[in-house]
PyMOL Python script that loads the backbone (N, CA, C, O; Angstrom):
from pymol import cmd

cmd.read_pdbstr("""\
ATOM      1  N   MET A   1     -28.905  66.515 -39.613  1.00  0.00           N
ATOM      2  CA  MET A   1     -29.612  67.308 -38.641  1.00  0.00           C
ATOM      3  C   MET A   1     -30.989  67.748 -39.141  1.00  0.00           C
ATOM      4  O   MET A   1     -31.914  67.828 -38.332  1.00  0.00           O
ATOM      5  N   PRO A   2     -31.174  68.037 -40.438  1.00  0.00           N
ATOM      6  CA  PRO A   2     -32.519  68.390 -40.897  1.00  0.00           C
ATOM      7  C   PRO A   2     -33.537  67.273 -40.670  1.00  0.00           C
ATOM      8  O   PRO A   2     -34.711  67.545 -40.419  1.00  0.00           O
ATOM      9  N   VAL A   3     -33.095  66.029 -40.758  1.00  0.00           N
ATOM     10  CA  VAL A   3     -34.008  64.910 -40.507  1.00  0.00           C
ATOM     11  C   VAL A   3     -34.483  64.935 -39.063  1.00  0.00           C
ATOM     12  O   VAL A   3     -35.651  64.658 -38.787  1.00  0.00           O
ATOM     13  N   PHE A   4     -33.592  65.263 -38.145  1.00  0.00           N
ATOM     14  CA  PHE A   4     -33.982  65.361 -36.746  1.00  0.00           C
ATOM     15  C   PHE A   4     -35.051  66.441 -36.558  1.00  0.00           C
ATOM     16  O   PHE A   4     -36.011  66.252 -35.811  1.00  0.00           O
ATOM     17  N   ASP A   5     -34.875  67.574 -37.243  1.00  0.00           N
ATOM     18  CA  ASP A   5     -35.878  68.640 -37.175  1.00  0.00           C
ATOM     19  C   ASP A   5     -37.233  68.156 -37.684  1.00  0.00           C
ATOM     20  O   ASP A   5     -38.264  68.402 -37.058  1.00  0.00           O
ATOM     21  N   GLU A   6     -37.222  67.475 -38.808  1.00  0.00           N
ATOM     22  CA  GLU A   6     -38.467  66.980 -39.403  1.00  0.00           C
ATOM     23  C   GLU A   6     -39.190  66.000 -38.487  1.00  0.00           C
ATOM     24  O   GLU A   6     -40.419  65.928 -38.492  1.00  0.00           O
ATOM     25  N   GLU A   7     -38.426  65.247 -37.702  1.00  0.00           N
ATOM     26  CA  GLU A   7     -39.011  64.251 -36.811  1.00  0.00           C
ATOM     27  C   GLU A   7     -39.311  64.792 -35.415  1.00  0.00           C
ATOM     28  O   GLU A   7     -39.812  64.062 -34.560  1.00  0.00           O
ATOM     29  N   GLY A   8     -39.006  66.064 -35.185  1.00  0.00           N
ATOM     30  CA  GLY A   8     -39.319  66.674 -33.893  1.00  0.00           C
ATOM     31  C   GLY A   8     -38.306  66.417 -32.792  1.00  0.00           C
ATOM     32  O   GLY A   8     -38.611  66.626 -31.617  1.00  0.00           O
ATOM     33  N   VAL A   9     -37.115  65.971 -33.141  1.00  0.00           N
ATOM     34  CA  VAL A   9     -36.071  65.748 -32.136  1.00  0.00           C
ATOM     35  C   VAL A   9     -35.549  67.111 -31.695  1.00  0.00           C
ATOM     36  O   VAL A   9     -35.191  67.933 -32.539  1.00  0.00           O
ATOM     37  N   ASP A  10     -35.499  67.365 -30.380  1.00  0.00           N
ATOM     38  CA  ASP A  10     -35.076  68.684 -29.928  1.00  0.00           C
ATOM     39  C   ASP A  10     -33.622  68.761 -29.501  1.00  0.00           C
ATOM     40  O   ASP A  10     -33.120  69.859 -29.261  1.00  0.00           O
ATOM     41  N   SER A  11     -32.933  67.644 -29.398  1.00  0.00           N
ATOM     42  CA  SER A  11     -31.515  67.688 -29.077  1.00  0.00           C
ATOM     43  C   SER A  11     -30.845  66.377 -29.463  1.00  0.00           C
ATOM     44  O   SER A  11     -31.493  65.337 -29.578  1.00  0.00           O
ATOM     45  N   VAL A  12     -29.540  66.452 -29.657  1.00  0.00           N
ATOM     46  CA  VAL A  12     -28.735  65.271 -29.959  1.00  0.00           C
ATOM     47  C   VAL A  12     -27.461  65.366 -29.127  1.00  0.00           C
ATOM     48  O   VAL A  12     -27.094  66.443 -28.656  1.00  0.00           O
ATOM     49  N   PHE A  13     -26.805  64.252 -28.956  1.00  0.00           N
ATOM     50  CA  PHE A  13     -25.541  64.228 -28.246  1.00  0.00           C
ATOM     51  C   PHE A  13     -24.569  63.382 -29.042  1.00  0.00           C
ATOM     52  O   PHE A  13     -24.854  62.223 -29.344  1.00  0.00           O
ATOM     53  N   TRP A  14     -23.439  63.943 -29.381  1.00  0.00           N
ATOM     54  CA  TRP A  14     -22.392  63.170 -30.042  1.00  0.00           C
ATOM     55  C   TRP A  14     -21.682  62.371 -28.963  1.00  0.00           C
ATOM     56  O   TRP A  14     -21.289  62.943 -27.947  1.00  0.00           O
ATOM     57  N   PHE A  15     -21.507  61.077 -29.146  1.00  0.00           N
ATOM     58  CA  PHE A  15     -21.102  60.196 -28.057  1.00  0.00           C
ATOM     59  C   PHE A  15     -19.626  60.186 -27.712  1.00  0.00           C
ATOM     60  O   PHE A  15     -19.240  59.529 -26.746  1.00  0.00           O
ATOM     61  N   SER A  16     -18.790  60.881 -28.455  1.00  0.00           N
ATOM     62  CA  SER A  16     -17.366  60.822 -28.160  1.00  0.00           C
ATOM     63  C   SER A  16     -16.736  62.209 -28.273  1.00  0.00           C
ATOM     64  O   SER A  16     -16.601  62.748 -29.371  1.00  0.00           O
ATOM     65  N   PHE A  17     -16.357  62.774 -27.145  1.00  0.00           N
ATOM     66  CA  PHE A  17     -15.713  64.086 -27.151  1.00  0.00           C
ATOM     67  C   PHE A  17     -14.297  63.970 -27.721  1.00  0.00           C
ATOM     68  O   PHE A  17     -13.925  64.727 -28.617  1.00  0.00           O
ATOM     69  N   PHE A  18     -13.514  63.030 -27.205  1.00  0.00           N
ATOM     70  CA  PHE A  18     -12.197  62.759 -27.782  1.00  0.00           C
ATOM     71  C   PHE A  18     -11.863  61.294 -27.636  1.00  0.00           C
ATOM     72  O   PHE A  18     -12.412  60.594 -26.785  1.00  0.00           O
ATOM     73  N   ALA A  19     -10.946  60.838 -28.485  1.00  0.00           N
ATOM     74  CA  ALA A  19     -10.506  59.443 -28.470  1.00  0.00           C
ATOM     75  C   ALA A  19      -9.134  59.393 -27.794  1.00  0.00           C
ATOM     76  O   ALA A  19      -8.130  59.786 -28.388  1.00  0.00           O
ATOM     77  N   GLY A  20      -9.098  58.913 -26.565  1.00  0.00           N
ATOM     78  CA  GLY A  20      -7.882  58.915 -25.768  1.00  0.00           C
ATOM     79  C   GLY A  20      -6.727  58.112 -26.326  1.00  0.00           C
ATOM     80  O   GLY A  20      -5.568  58.403 -26.031  1.00  0.00           O
ATOM     81  N   ARG A  21      -7.023  57.118 -27.116  1.00  0.00           N
ATOM     82  CA  ARG A  21      -5.953  56.279 -27.671  1.00  0.00           C
ATOM     83  C   ARG A  21      -5.696  56.566 -29.144  1.00  0.00           C
ATOM     84  O   ARG A  21      -5.007  55.804 -29.821  1.00  0.00           O
ATOM     85  N   SER A  22      -6.250  57.665 -29.633  1.00  0.00           N
ATOM     86  CA  SER A  22      -6.112  58.005 -31.049  1.00  0.00           C
ATOM     87  C   SER A  22      -5.695  59.463 -31.210  1.00  0.00           C
ATOM     88  O   SER A  22      -6.504  60.292 -31.626  1.00  0.00           O
ATOM     89  N   PRO A  23      -4.444  59.789 -30.885  1.00  0.00           N
ATOM     90  CA  PRO A  23      -4.020  61.189 -30.966  1.00  0.00           C
ATOM     91  C   PRO A  23      -3.895  61.693 -32.401  1.00  0.00           C
ATOM     92  O   PRO A  23      -3.614  60.934 -33.328  1.00  0.00           O
ATOM     93  N   HIS A  24      -4.112  62.988 -32.550  1.00  0.00           N
ATOM     94  CA  HIS A  24      -3.924  63.665 -33.839  1.00  0.00           C
ATOM     95  C   HIS A  24      -2.438  63.957 -34.008  1.00  0.00           C
ATOM     96  O   HIS A  24      -1.787  64.460 -33.092  1.00  0.00           O
ATOM     97  N   ARG A  25      -1.910  63.640 -35.177  1.00  0.00           N
ATOM     98  CA  ARG A  25      -0.498  63.912 -35.464  1.00  0.00           C
ATOM     99  C   ARG A  25      -0.355  64.394 -36.893  1.00  0.00           C
ATOM    100  O   ARG A  25      -1.017  63.895 -37.803  1.00  0.00           O
ATOM    101  N   THR A  26       0.519  65.371 -37.078  1.00  0.00           N
ATOM    102  CA  THR A  26       0.858  65.799 -38.431  1.00  0.00           C
ATOM    103  C   THR A  26       2.271  65.356 -38.789  1.00  0.00           C
ATOM    104  O   THR A  26       2.704  65.491 -39.934  1.00  0.00           O
ATOM    105  N   GLN A  27       2.985  64.826 -37.798  1.00  0.00           N
ATOM    106  CA  GLN A  27       4.360  64.361 -38.019  1.00  0.00           C
ATOM    107  C   GLN A  27       4.690  63.272 -37.005  1.00  0.00           C
ATOM    108  O   GLN A  27       4.041  63.174 -35.964  1.00  0.00           O
ATOM    109  N   GLY A  28       5.685  62.464 -37.303  1.00  0.00           N
ATOM    110  CA  GLY A  28       6.169  61.475 -36.344  1.00  0.00           C
ATOM    111  C   GLY A  28       5.291  60.261 -36.145  1.00  0.00           C
ATOM    112  O   GLY A  28       5.397  59.605 -35.109  1.00  0.00           O
ATOM    113  N   GLY A  29       4.439  59.938 -37.080  1.00  0.00           N
ATOM    114  CA  GLY A  29       3.599  58.759 -36.932  1.00  0.00           C
ATOM    115  C   GLY A  29       2.251  58.954 -37.585  1.00  0.00           C
ATOM    116  O   GLY A  29       1.939  60.040 -38.075  1.00  0.00           O
ATOM    117  N   PRO A  30       1.448  57.898 -37.591  1.00  0.00           N
ATOM    118  CA  PRO A  30       0.132  57.999 -38.236  1.00  0.00           C
ATOM    119  C   PRO A  30      -0.832  58.877 -37.438  1.00  0.00           C
ATOM    120  O   PRO A  30      -0.748  58.957 -36.212  1.00  0.00           O
ATOM    121  N   ASP A  31      -1.738  59.523 -38.143  1.00  0.00           N
ATOM    122  CA  ASP A  31      -2.777  60.326 -37.502  1.00  0.00           C
ATOM    123  C   ASP A  31      -3.930  59.400 -37.150  1.00  0.00           C
ATOM    124  O   ASP A  31      -4.855  59.229 -37.944  1.00  0.00           O
ATOM    125  N   LEU A  32      -3.879  58.805 -35.969  1.00  0.00           N
ATOM    126  CA  LEU A  32      -4.890  57.841 -35.533  1.00  0.00           C
ATOM    127  C   LEU A  32      -6.255  58.495 -35.325  1.00  0.00           C
ATOM    128  O   LEU A  32      -7.285  57.822 -35.363  1.00  0.00           O
ATOM    129  N   ASP A  33      -6.254  59.793 -35.107  1.00  0.00           N
ATOM    130  CA  ASP A  33      -7.499  60.525 -34.906  1.00  0.00           C
ATOM    131  C   ASP A  33      -8.406  60.471 -36.138  1.00  0.00           C
ATOM    132  O   ASP A  33      -9.626  60.575 -36.007  1.00  0.00           O
ATOM    133  N   MET A  34      -7.843  60.315 -37.298  1.00  0.00           N
ATOM    134  CA  MET A  34      -8.636  60.280 -38.529  1.00  0.00           C
ATOM    135  C   MET A  34      -9.682  59.166 -38.510  1.00  0.00           C
ATOM    136  O   MET A  34     -10.684  59.255 -39.220  1.00  0.00           O
ATOM    137  N   ALA A  35      -9.471  58.140 -37.726  1.00  0.00           N
ATOM    138  CA  ALA A  35     -10.406  57.016 -37.663  1.00  0.00           C
ATOM    139  C   ALA A  35     -11.328  57.077 -36.449  1.00  0.00           C
ATOM    140  O   ALA A  35     -12.078  56.134 -36.199  1.00  0.00           O
ATOM    141  N   SER A  36     -11.282  58.174 -35.692  1.00  0.00           N
ATOM    142  CA  SER A  36     -12.097  58.244 -34.487  1.00  0.00           C
ATOM    143  C   SER A  36     -13.411  58.989 -34.742  1.00  0.00           C
ATOM    144  O   SER A  36     -13.551  59.700 -35.737  1.00  0.00           O
ATOM    145  N   TYR A  37     -14.356  58.815 -33.839  1.00  0.00           N
ATOM    146  CA  TYR A  37     -15.649  59.492 -33.909  1.00  0.00           C
ATOM    147  C   TYR A  37     -15.672  60.772 -33.071  1.00  0.00           C
ATOM    148  O   TYR A  37     -16.728  61.388 -32.918  1.00  0.00           O
ATOM    149  N   SER A  38     -14.561  61.167 -32.546  1.00  0.00           N
ATOM    150  CA  SER A  38     -14.538  62.305 -31.632  1.00  0.00           C
ATOM    151  C   SER A  38     -14.801  63.627 -32.350  1.00  0.00           C
ATOM    152  O   SER A  38     -14.619  63.743 -33.562  1.00  0.00           O
ATOM    153  N   ILE A  39     -15.237  64.628 -31.567  1.00  0.00           N
ATOM    154  CA  ILE A  39     -15.483  65.945 -32.143  1.00  0.00           C
ATOM    155  C   ILE A  39     -14.327  66.911 -31.885  1.00  0.00           C
ATOM    156  O   ILE A  39     -14.357  68.059 -32.330  1.00  0.00           O
ATOM    157  N   VAL A  40     -13.310  66.439 -31.166  1.00  0.00           N
ATOM    158  CA  VAL A  40     -12.083  67.217 -30.988  1.00  0.00           C
ATOM    159  C   VAL A  40     -10.877  66.322 -31.263  1.00  0.00           C
ATOM    160  O   VAL A  40     -10.939  65.101 -31.122  1.00  0.00           O
ATOM    161  N   LYS A  41      -9.783  66.965 -31.660  1.00  0.00           N
ATOM    162  CA  LYS A  41      -8.523  66.260 -31.893  1.00  0.00           C
ATOM    163  C   LYS A  41      -7.740  66.244 -30.587  1.00  0.00           C
ATOM    164  O   LYS A  41      -7.409  67.303 -30.054  1.00  0.00           O
ATOM    165  N   LEU A  42      -7.444  65.071 -30.073  1.00  0.00           N
ATOM    166  CA  LEU A  42      -6.595  64.958 -28.894  1.00  0.00           C
ATOM    167  C   LEU A  42      -5.153  65.122 -29.359  1.00  0.00           C
ATOM    168  O   LEU A  42      -4.704  64.412 -30.259  1.00  0.00           O
ATOM    169  N   LEU A  43      -4.434  66.047 -28.754  1.00  0.00           N
ATOM    170  CA  LEU A  43      -3.070  66.347 -29.180  1.00  0.00           C
ATOM    171  C   LEU A  43      -2.048  65.678 -28.267  1.00  0.00           C
ATOM    172  O   LEU A  43      -2.236  65.604 -27.053  1.00  0.00           O
ATOM    173  N   ASP A  44      -0.980  65.200 -28.862  1.00  0.00           N
ATOM    174  CA  ASP A  44       0.139  64.691 -28.074  1.00  0.00           C
ATOM    175  C   ASP A  44       1.378  65.489 -28.459  1.00  0.00           C
ATOM    176  O   ASP A  44       1.268  66.489 -29.169  1.00  0.00           O
ATOM    177  N   GLU A  45       2.537  65.073 -28.011  1.00  0.00           N
ATOM    178  CA  GLU A  45       3.757  65.832 -28.271  1.00  0.00           C
ATOM    179  C   GLU A  45       4.141  65.888 -29.751  1.00  0.00           C
ATOM    180  O   GLU A  45       4.999  66.687 -30.126  1.00  0.00           O
ATOM    181  N   LYS A  46       3.532  65.067 -30.593  1.00  0.00           N
ATOM    182  CA  LYS A  46       3.861  65.031 -32.019  1.00  0.00           C
ATOM    183  C   LYS A  46       2.778  65.672 -32.889  1.00  0.00           C
ATOM    184  O   LYS A  46       2.731  65.413 -34.092  1.00  0.00           O
ATOM    185  N   HIS A  47       1.915  66.496 -32.313  1.00  0.00           N
ATOM    186  CA  HIS A  47       0.800  67.043 -33.081  1.00  0.00           C
ATOM    187  C   HIS A  47       1.227  68.041 -34.142  1.00  0.00           C
ATOM    188  O   HIS A  47       0.570  68.138 -35.178  1.00  0.00           O
ATOM    189  N   GLY A  48       2.297  68.784 -33.923  1.00  0.00           N
ATOM    190  CA  GLY A  48       2.829  69.669 -34.948  1.00  0.00           C
ATOM    191  C   GLY A  48       2.043  70.946 -35.199  1.00  0.00           C
ATOM    192  O   GLY A  48       2.262  71.595 -36.222  1.00  0.00           O
ATOM    193  N   ILE A  49       1.138  71.332 -34.309  1.00  0.00           N
ATOM    194  CA  ILE A  49       0.354  72.553 -34.487  1.00  0.00           C
ATOM    195  C   ILE A  49       0.927  73.635 -33.574  1.00  0.00           C
ATOM    196  O   ILE A  49       0.924  73.469 -32.354  1.00  0.00           O
ATOM    197  N   PRO A  50       1.417  74.741 -34.139  1.00  0.00           N
ATOM    198  CA  PRO A  50       1.955  75.792 -33.274  1.00  0.00           C
ATOM    199  C   PRO A  50       0.855  76.412 -32.410  1.00  0.00           C
ATOM    200  O   PRO A  50      -0.293  76.509 -32.841  1.00  0.00           O
ATOM    201  N   SER A  51       1.203  76.828 -31.203  1.00  0.00           N
ATOM    202  CA  SER A  51       0.187  77.371 -30.290  1.00  0.00           C
ATOM    203  C   SER A  51      -0.496  78.598 -30.871  1.00  0.00           C
ATOM    204  O   SER A  51      -1.658  78.854 -30.554  1.00  0.00           O
ATOM    205  N   SER A  52       0.187  79.361 -31.708  1.00  0.00           N
ATOM    206  CA  SER A  52      -0.422  80.546 -32.318  1.00  0.00           C
ATOM    207  C   SER A  52      -1.545  80.181 -33.290  1.00  0.00           C
ATOM    208  O   SER A  52      -2.389  81.022 -33.600  1.00  0.00           O
ATOM    209  N   ALA A  53      -1.562  78.955 -33.766  1.00  0.00           N
ATOM    210  CA  ALA A  53      -2.593  78.503 -34.705  1.00  0.00           C
ATOM    211  C   ALA A  53      -3.703  77.714 -34.018  1.00  0.00           C
ATOM    212  O   ALA A  53      -4.617  77.223 -34.681  1.00  0.00           O
ATOM    213  N   ARG A  54      -3.630  77.594 -32.710  1.00  0.00           N
ATOM    214  CA  ARG A  54      -4.604  76.785 -31.975  1.00  0.00           C
ATOM    215  C   ARG A  54      -5.714  77.629 -31.381  1.00  0.00           C
ATOM    216  O   ARG A  54      -5.486  78.761 -30.954  1.00  0.00           O
ATOM    217  N   ALA A  55      -6.909  77.077 -31.357  1.00  0.00           N
ATOM    218  CA  ALA A  55      -8.061  77.763 -30.763  1.00  0.00           C
ATOM    219  C   ALA A  55      -7.953  77.778 -29.242  1.00  0.00           C
ATOM    220  O   ALA A  55      -8.331  78.761 -28.604  1.00  0.00           O
ATOM    221  N   TYR A  56      -7.447  76.708 -28.662  1.00  0.00           N
ATOM    222  CA  TYR A  56      -7.324  76.567 -27.209  1.00  0.00           C
ATOM    223  C   TYR A  56      -5.901  76.132 -26.864  1.00  0.00           C
ATOM    224  O   TYR A  56      -5.682  74.963 -26.543  1.00  0.00           O
ATOM    225  N   PRO A  57      -4.923  77.053 -26.923  1.00  0.00           N
ATOM    226  CA  PRO A  57      -3.520  76.659 -26.717  1.00  0.00           C
ATOM    227  C   PRO A  57      -3.200  76.074 -25.351  1.00  0.00           C
ATOM    228  O   PRO A  57      -2.182  75.399 -25.198  1.00  0.00           O
ATOM    229  N   ASP A  58      -4.046  76.318 -24.355  1.00  0.00           N
ATOM    230  CA  ASP A  58      -3.784  75.788 -23.014  1.00  0.00           C
ATOM    231  C   ASP A  58      -4.403  74.414 -22.770  1.00  0.00           C
ATOM    232  O   ASP A  58      -4.208  73.827 -21.706  1.00  0.00           O
ATOM    233  N   LEU A  59      -5.145  73.901 -23.744  1.00  0.00           N
ATOM    234  CA  LEU A  59      -5.814  72.607 -23.586  1.00  0.00           C
ATOM    235  C   LEU A  59      -5.189  71.567 -24.512  1.00  0.00           C
ATOM    236  O   LEU A  59      -4.629  71.929 -25.547  1.00  0.00           O
ATOM    237  N   PRO A  60      -5.274  70.284 -24.163  1.00  0.00           N
ATOM    238  CA  PRO A  60      -4.647  69.238 -24.978  1.00  0.00           C
ATOM    239  C   PRO A  60      -5.512  68.766 -26.146  1.00  0.00           C
ATOM    240  O   PRO A  60      -5.357  67.637 -26.610  1.00  0.00           O
ATOM    241  N   TRP A  61      -6.413  69.612 -26.621  1.00  0.00           N
ATOM    242  CA  TRP A  61      -7.263  69.251 -27.744  1.00  0.00           C
ATOM    243  C   TRP A  61      -7.606  70.477 -28.572  1.00  0.00           C
ATOM    244  O   TRP A  61      -7.489  71.615 -28.118  1.00  0.00           O
ATOM    245  N   GLU A  62      -8.034  70.211 -29.806  1.00  0.00           N
ATOM    246  CA  GLU A  62      -8.482  71.243 -30.732  1.00  0.00           C
ATOM    247  C   GLU A  62      -9.804  70.802 -31.342  1.00  0.00           C
ATOM    248  O   GLU A  62      -9.971  69.619 -31.639  1.00  0.00           O
ATOM    249  N   PRO A  63     -10.746  71.715 -31.536  1.00  0.00           N
ATOM    250  CA  PRO A  63     -12.042  71.340 -32.110  1.00  0.00           C
ATOM    251  C   PRO A  63     -11.923  70.927 -33.579  1.00  0.00           C
ATOM    252  O   PRO A  63     -11.113  71.464 -34.334  1.00  0.00           O
ATOM    253  N   LYS A  64     -12.750  69.963 -33.956  1.00  0.00           N
ATOM    254  CA  LYS A  64     -12.848  69.534 -35.356  1.00  0.00           C
ATOM    255  C   LYS A  64     -14.042  70.238 -36.002  1.00  0.00           C
ATOM    256  O   LYS A  64     -14.781  70.957 -35.329  1.00  0.00           O
ATOM    257  N   GLU A  65     -14.223  70.034 -37.279  1.00  0.00           N
ATOM    258  CA  GLU A  65     -15.345  70.617 -38.002  1.00  0.00           C
ATOM    259  C   GLU A  65     -16.681  70.203 -37.379  1.00  0.00           C
ATOM    260  O   GLU A  65     -17.609  71.007 -37.304  1.00  0.00           O
ATOM    261  N   ALA A  66     -16.775  68.952 -36.934  1.00  0.00           N
ATOM    262  CA  ALA A  66     -18.014  68.464 -36.304  1.00  0.00           C
ATOM    263  C   ALA A  66     -18.327  69.238 -35.026  1.00  0.00           C
ATOM    264  O   ALA A  66     -19.495  69.494 -34.733  1.00  0.00           O
ATOM    265  N   PHE A  67     -17.313  69.610 -34.273  1.00  0.00           N
ATOM    266  CA  PHE A  67     -17.494  70.410 -33.065  1.00  0.00           C
ATOM    267  C   PHE A  67     -18.161  71.729 -33.417  1.00  0.00           C
ATOM    268  O   PHE A  67     -19.133  72.139 -32.782  1.00  0.00           O
ATOM    269  N   HIS A  68     -17.624  72.391 -34.443  1.00  0.00           N
ATOM    270  CA  HIS A  68     -18.173  73.683 -34.857  1.00  0.00           C
ATOM    271  C   HIS A  68     -19.586  73.539 -35.426  1.00  0.00           C
ATOM    272  O   HIS A  68     -20.424  74.418 -35.228  1.00  0.00           O
ATOM    273  N   ALA A  69     -19.851  72.453 -36.119  1.00  0.00           N
ATOM    274  CA  ALA A  69     -21.184  72.221 -36.672  1.00  0.00           C
ATOM    275  C   ALA A  69     -22.216  72.062 -35.548  1.00  0.00           C
ATOM    276  O   ALA A  69     -23.296  72.649 -35.607  1.00  0.00           O
ATOM    277  N   LEU A  70     -21.881  71.274 -34.533  1.00  0.00           N
ATOM    278  CA  LEU A  70     -22.794  71.109 -33.402  1.00  0.00           C
ATOM    279  C   LEU A  70     -22.957  72.407 -32.619  1.00  0.00           C
ATOM    280  O   LEU A  70     -24.069  72.762 -32.226  1.00  0.00           O
ATOM    281  N   ALA A  71     -21.873  73.104 -32.397  1.00  0.00           N
ATOM    282  CA  ALA A  71     -21.949  74.372 -31.661  1.00  0.00           C
ATOM    283  C   ALA A  71     -22.815  75.377 -32.411  1.00  0.00           C
ATOM    284  O   ALA A  71     -23.629  76.072 -31.803  1.00  0.00           O
ATOM    285  N   GLY A  72     -22.643  75.456 -33.722  1.00  0.00           N
ATOM    286  CA  GLY A  72     -23.452  76.368 -34.516  1.00  0.00           C
ATOM    287  C   GLY A  72     -24.919  75.988 -34.499  1.00  0.00           C
ATOM    288  O   GLY A  72     -25.795  76.851 -34.455  1.00  0.00           O
ATOM    289  N   ARG A  73     -25.177  74.705 -34.535  1.00  0.00           N
ATOM    290  CA  ARG A  73     -26.561  74.230 -34.504  1.00  0.00           C
ATOM    291  C   ARG A  73     -27.226  74.589 -33.186  1.00  0.00           C
ATOM    292  O   ARG A  73     -28.348  75.095 -33.177  1.00  0.00           O
ATOM    293  N   TYR A  74     -26.559  74.338 -32.089  1.00  0.00           N
ATOM    294  CA  TYR A  74     -27.122  74.662 -30.778  1.00  0.00           C
ATOM    295  C   TYR A  74     -27.258  76.190 -30.604  1.00  0.00           C
ATOM    296  O   TYR A  74     -28.229  76.659 -30.010  1.00  0.00           O
ATOM    297  N   ALA A  75     -26.311  76.943 -31.109  1.00  0.00           N
ATOM    298  CA  ALA A  75     -26.400  78.412 -31.021  1.00  0.00           C
ATOM    299  C   ALA A  75     -27.613  78.922 -31.791  1.00  0.00           C
ATOM    300  O   ALA A  75     -28.282  79.857 -31.351  1.00  0.00           O
ATOM    301  N   ALA A  76     -27.896  78.314 -32.930  1.00  0.00           N
ATOM    302  CA  ALA A  76     -29.047  78.733 -33.738  1.00  0.00           C
ATOM    303  C   ALA A  76     -30.363  78.421 -33.057  1.00  0.00           C
ATOM    304  O   ALA A  76     -31.365  79.094 -33.301  1.00  0.00           O
ATOM    305  N   LEU A  77     -30.373  77.423 -32.216  1.00  0.00           N
ATOM    306  CA  LEU A  77     -31.602  77.053 -31.504  1.00  0.00           C
ATOM    307  C   LEU A  77     -31.932  78.043 -30.387  1.00  0.00           C
ATOM    308  O   LEU A  77     -33.073  78.134 -29.933  1.00  0.00           O
ATOM    309  N   GLY A  78     -30.911  78.777 -29.957  1.00  0.00           N
ATOM    310  CA  GLY A  78     -31.127  79.778 -28.904  1.00  0.00           C
ATOM    311  C   GLY A  78     -31.128  79.143 -27.588  1.00  0.00           C
ATOM    312  O   GLY A  78     -31.296  79.823 -26.575  1.00  0.00           O
TER     313      GLY A  78
END
""", "prot")
cmd.dss("prot")
cmd.show_as("cartoon", "prot")
cmd.util.cbc("prot")
cmd.orient("prot")
């Protein structure tokens, strides 16, 4: 992101919000999300994350570190 600032870029867009065929799993199979470019983890019935530990318990996804990095960057821009 600092390179974008140096070059005068005023915004960026990450091209993949979630990977529909690559669900995040902590049990019951491979974590296909690890190979995706998405900024959120798409959850399925085998995700293994209790709702009390989720940021958005009513939604079928959870933000990744990249989500928070982009959100923080845009918040800093005002």
